[in-house]
C-alpha positions, 0 to 999 in steps of 0.5 A: 071521165073527160069532164072530170079530168078537164075540171081537175086540170082547171083547178090545178092551173088556178091554184098554181097560178094564183099562189105564184102571183100572190106571192110575187105580189107580196115579195114586191110589196116587201121590196118597196117598203120592207113591210107587208102591213099596208099591202091591200087588195087595192094594190093587188088589183094594179099589180102586174108583171111590169110593176116596179122591182119585178126582176129583183123580186123574182131573184128572191125566190132563188134565195135560201135562209142561209143565203145573202140578204134580200133588201138589206135584211135576212131572207128569213125576215121576208119568210116571216113577213109572208107567214104573218100576212097569210095568217092575218089576211083573207085572200079569197077576195084576191083569188076571186079577182085573180081568176076574173082577170088572169084565168080563162073561164072554167067553161071555156077551159073545159071546152078547149081541153076536151076539144082534143080529147082523142089525142092531145099533143104536147106543144113542144115535143109533139108527143101524144097522150096515146104515145105516152100510154104506149111508152108506159105500157112498155115500161119505157117511162121511168119517172116515179111521179106517174101516180100524179103526173105524166099520164095526161098532157098538162097545160102551159103558159106560152108567156110566163108574164101572162096568166092562164088566159085564152090564147096564152095556154097550150098543151104540154107533156109533164117532161116539157112542163117540168123542164121549161118552168118559167126559165125559157120562152116558148121559142127557146123551149121549142128547140129543147122540146124537139130533142125531147120529142126525138128521144121519145120517137127513138123509144117508140121505134124500139117498141115497134121493132120488138 
């Protein structure tokens, strides 16, 4: 069970990390030349979070089809360009390169994830999996996503401008992971996580009194 869970978590961070990195790359290509026709894996291999136009392109993810334009064109044109690129390109070579350079190896990840299998703890709020189980059993957890998320500690990137590489990953509960997103730094969110943890502690104390 533990091995399967670790592999499942690994596949999740690979898919999530690659999808966001590839899309950011394509938006940056569009920002630079208004087209994705000449976007190749050669460009992908030199792309990083310090590339030209990153800040402007990150803003594009906040726009909607009814919003202001992006790079002087309707945001719908960017959406159309992305769909066309995905349709006409094989992105498996991109994914392979991404995994080799921006993701911890599966073997290292499984060992890291299983190392604390007895009671993984959130890096931010300090809630443990055993405590989450107690809260769920006592009906003190109300999220509707328990069938897919919440029961097990997840994985977070400490610095969002790095991949899921060794020394940049940490255990993170669903609630902290969901709230932190890419908005807060590790230091900033530790303050928020402390409050979340205190709330969980109050609920646990109430269970002990019953």
